[in-house]
N, C-alpha and C positions, 0 to 999 in steps of 0.2 A: 585408423585414427593417426594423424601425424604426431610425432614425438612431442612437439611443442605444446600440444593440447593437454598433455598429461601434467604439465607444471602447474603449481598453484597459481591462481589469478593474481595479477599485480594489484595491490590495494589502491584505491582511490583516496588520495589524501585531501582533506578539507580542513581548513582552520576555522573554528567556531568558538567564540567566547575566549579567544586567546589560547585555545587548545587545538593542537594538530591531531586529527582523528584519522586513522587508517580504516577505511571502509572496505569490507570484502563481502562477497556474496554470502547470503544466509547459509547456515549449516543445518544439517538434518535435525539435530537435536533442538534447534530453535523453531522448527516448523510448527509444532503444536501451538505454542504461545503466539507466534507470528500470525498463523491462520485465524486464531481467535481474535487477534487485534484487527486484522484486515477485514474480517467478515462484515462489521457494521458499515464500513466505508467502501467496500468493494464495488458496489453498484455505481459509485461516483468517481471511481478511478478511470483514467483515460490515459492515452499515450502522453499527453501533456497536462498533468493535473493542475487544477487551480488550488494551490496549497492553502491560501487564505480561506477559500470557501470550504475546503475540507476541514480546516481547523475550526471554522465557525460551526459546521454541522456535526462534526465527529471529533471534537477536541480530545477527549479522553483516549479514543482509539488511536489517533495520530500520535499523541504523546507516548503511548505505550509502544506503538510501532517504532518510534524513534529510539526509545530506550532499548528495545530488543535488537534492532539492527545496528546500533552503535556500540552495543555491549557496555553501556554506561548505566549508572543508577538513574532511576526515574527522577529523583530529586535534582540531579544535575540537569536533566532535560527540562524539568519544570522551571528552572531558574534562567533558561535562555531568553534572550530578547526575541521579539517577534521576528525581526529581520534574521537573526541567527537561526531560529527554528525553521523558517522558510528555506534558507540556504541549505541547512542540514537535510531537510526533507527532500529537496531536489537532488542533492548529492546521494542520499540513500537510495532514492528511486533510480538514479543513473547506475549506481553500483549493482543494483538488483533488477535492472530493467528486464533481463531475460525471464526472471520469475514473474514480475508484475505484468509485463506486456505479453509474455509468451504463455503464461499459465492463468493468472487471475483474471485479466480482462477477457480472454477468450472463453473462460469458464462462465463468467457472468453473461457474456453475449449469448452463449449457447443456452444458458438457463432462461434468458429473456426470450429467445426464439421459441423455446419449448413452452414457456408459459403464455406467450402472446395469444395463441388460439384459445386456451383455457380462459384467460381473462376476458377475451372478446365474447365468448359464450356466456360467461357469468354476467357481463354487462348487458348483453342482449336479453338475457332472462330477466334481469332487474328492470329493464325498460318495459317489459310486457306486464309487469305486476300492476294492478290497479292502484291508483293514488289514493 
């Protein structure tokens, strides 16, 4: 491993609601809460998420995710404007892209591939039942 890879990552700075936030990748101790927050929306995550759609479908999970990844109080996140929340969500996703794109999305895709044959069998069995 080259020496430069051992340095801490440079924070991504984003200004939201008049506050400059330094976003860094998630830390090990944050993983349990983060994974619990991501679980409800993981199937809807993609390389380029539609943050408005995610907020509409999974608002509580997205807000909790923002609080965890920004290391801010949930009340602060709740008071953001919609525009600021979307800007912040995109910045958080970018700062943690290796986690979301490298770990969460492939895990969901793998689970979907594993479940697809099972779901097909279940649907085929349902079609054979008398009406």
